[in-house]
Backbone as CSV, one residue per row, in Angstrom:
resi,resn,N_x,N_y,N_z,CA_x,CA_y,CA_z,C_x,C_y,C_z
1,MET,18.965,-3.471,-14.761,18.443,-1.888,-15.514,18.111,-1.152,-14.370
2,PRO,18.706,0.234,-13.825,17.818,0.746,-13.273,16.439,1.636,-13.254
3,SER,15.711,1.265,-12.003,14.623,1.891,-11.996,14.182,3.146,-12.134
4,THR,12.580,4.098,-12.672,12.343,5.610,-12.589,11.397,5.066,-11.717
5,ALA,11.273,3.586,-10.592,10.385,4.540,-9.434,10.743,3.435,-8.339
6,ILE,12.205,2.461,-8.438,12.522,1.786,-7.186,13.848,2.192,-7.168
7,ASP,14.683,3.128,-6.196,16.253,3.863,-5.636,16.558,2.913,-5.841
8,SER,15.527,1.594,-4.722,16.702,0.157,-3.818,16.114,-0.499,-3.309
9,MET,16.608,-2.123,-3.514,16.039,-3.537,-2.381,17.007,-4.272,-2.045
10,ASN,16.232,-4.106,-0.932,16.971,-5.563,0.140,15.759,-6.435,0.600
11,TYR,16.783,-7.550,0.566,15.934,-8.827,0.891,16.413,-9.745,1.887
12,ASP,16.259,-9.861,2.420,16.584,-11.024,4.056,16.040,-11.999,4.162
13,PRO,16.802,-12.809,3.546,16.395,-14.164,2.877,16.074,-15.284,4.425
14,GLU,16.694,-14.679,5.368,16.120,-15.291,7.260,14.728,-14.810,7.257
15,THR,14.109,-13.318,6.982,12.574,-13.004,7.898,12.030,-13.291,5.948
16,LEU,12.604,-13.019,5.427,11.829,-13.284,4.343,10.932,-11.834,3.805
17,THR,11.849,-10.313,4.801,11.143,-9.482,3.943,12.127,-9.069,3.245
18,LEU,11.274,-8.183,1.891,11.565,-7.190,1.404,11.338,-5.533,1.356
19,ARG,11.785,-5.442,0.811,12.048,-3.725,1.034,12.448,-3.433,0.131
20,ILE,11.632,-2.209,-0.144,11.381,-1.205,-0.695,11.900,0.070,-1.169
21,ARG,12.994,0.901,-1.901,12.548,2.784,-0.924,13.180,3.321,-2.188
22,PHE,11.192,3.853,-2.685,11.043,4.350,-4.125,12.002,5.862,-4.553
23,VAL,11.860,6.064,-5.275,12.602,6.846,-5.611,12.351,8.902,-4.572
24,SER,10.799,8.294,-4.449,10.144,9.344,-3.724,10.835,9.816,-2.308
25,GLY,10.920,9.545,-1.830,11.875,8.928,-0.280,11.375,7.603,0.453
26,LEU,9.582,6.614,-0.233,8.938,5.922,0.386,9.899,4.514,0.599
27,GLU,9.957,4.102,2.010,10.182,2.489,2.269,9.031,1.863,3.003
28,TYR,8.907,0.819,2.252,7.833,-0.231,2.592,8.902,-1.468,3.109
29,ASP,8.304,-2.683,3.922,8.601,-3.227,3.915,7.109,-4.621,3.355
30,TYR,7.488,-6.300,2.777,6.583,-6.436,2.215,7.196,-8.095,2.970
31,LYS,6.318,-8.684,2.822,6.326,-9.702,4.042,5.900,-10.901,3.959
32,ASN,7.062,-12.280,4.485,7.216,-13.431,3.513,6.923,-13.392,1.414
33,VAL,8.026,-12.774,0.927,8.326,-12.980,-0.197,9.097,-14.045,-0.424
34,PRO,8.341,-14.692,-0.871,9.762,-16.169,-1.047,10.600,-15.525,-1.876
35,PRO,12.281,-16.609,-1.789,13.735,-16.466,-2.657,13.669,-15.835,-4.095
36,GLU,12.112,-16.892,-4.766,12.608,-16.773,-6.344,11.685,-15.345,-6.421
37,VAL,10.569,-14.870,-5.862,9.853,-14.560,-6.022,11.011,-12.495,-6.641
38,PHE,12.108,-12.593,-5.644,13.001,-11.290,-5.211,14.072,-11.592,-6.185
39,LYS,14.467,-12.438,-6.472,14.839,-13.131,-7.242,14.393,-12.644,-8.672
40,GLN,13.410,-12.657,-9.132,12.492,-11.668,-10.907,12.818,-10.775,-10.620
41,LEU,12.088,-10.215,-9.535,12.507,-8.931,-9.738,13.581,-8.494,-9.393
42,LYS,14.983,-8.098,-8.937,16.110,-8.413,-9.177,15.973,-8.839,-10.960
43,ILE,16.063,-9.488,-11.891,15.791,-9.669,-13.146,15.369,-8.904,-13.775
44,SER,14.548,-8.409,-13.288,12.999,-8.137,-14.463,13.512,-6.557,-15.398
45,GLY,13.498,-6.943,-15.810,13.769,-5.042,-17.449,13.042,-4.534,-16.558
46,SER,11.528,-4.180,-15.976,10.544,-3.535,-15.527,10.447,-3.669,-13.819
47,LYS,10.979,-3.232,-13.061,11.091,-3.704,-11.382,9.725,-3.027,-11.120
48,GLY,9.411,-1.971,-11.463,8.200,-1.431,-10.603,7.241,-2.158,-11.712
49,ARG,6.746,-2.461,-12.798,5.968,-2.704,-13.268,5.956,-5.045,-12.177
50,TYR,7.251,-5.265,-12.629,7.220,-6.806,-11.879,6.892,-6.588,-10.635
51,LEU,7.271,-5.768,-9.403,6.350,-4.813,-7.849,4.479,-4.780,-8.841
52,ASN,4.242,-4.067,-9.122,2.934,-4.115,-9.847,2.462,-4.686,-9.687
53,LEU,2.666,-5.832,-10.986,1.856,-7.086,-11.309,2.778,-8.648,-9.509
54,HIS,3.585,-8.342,-9.909,3.234,-9.582,-8.702,4.112,-9.803,-7.187
55,ILE,3.875,-8.398,-6.859,4.527,-8.700,-5.100,3.031,-7.548,-4.461
56,LYS,2.480,-5.974,-4.748,1.724,-5.034,-4.138,0.104,-5.944,-4.272
57,GLY,0.027,-6.515,-3.032,-1.616,-7.033,-3.442,-1.437,-8.021,-2.951
58,LYS,-0.619,-8.738,-3.084,-0.093,-9.901,-3.075,0.012,-10.467,-1.396
59,TYR,1.133,-9.029,-0.829,2.350,-9.508,0.210,1.948,-8.681,2.031
60,GLU,1.771,-8.971,2.680,1.620,-7.717,3.408,2.507,-6.949,3.717
61,PHE,2.388,-5.778,3.281,3.144,-4.735,3.886,2.979,-4.073,5.224
62,GLU,4.063,-2.836,5.094,3.976,-2.216,6.528,4.964,-1.271,5.723
63,ARG,4.578,0.323,6.027,5.348,1.171,5.401,6.147,1.696,6.632
64,ILE,7.729,2.576,6.215,9.231,2.086,7.681,9.322,3.818,7.583
65,ASN,8.459,4.617,6.503,8.651,5.598,6.911,7.385,6.878,6.675
């Protein structure tokens, strides 16, 4: 299901880095995100809500742009 907040997301299983690009154009890398968390994000009915509840504030992040 498309997200109204998230434009795209990519996951690097080697570095456990989740990159989120928001519809606003901002991009963030979330570090040390377990593969299962990414899998659950992908299948979530509300990706923005899942991100807010299970990723933001739980994993170190870095703004990319």
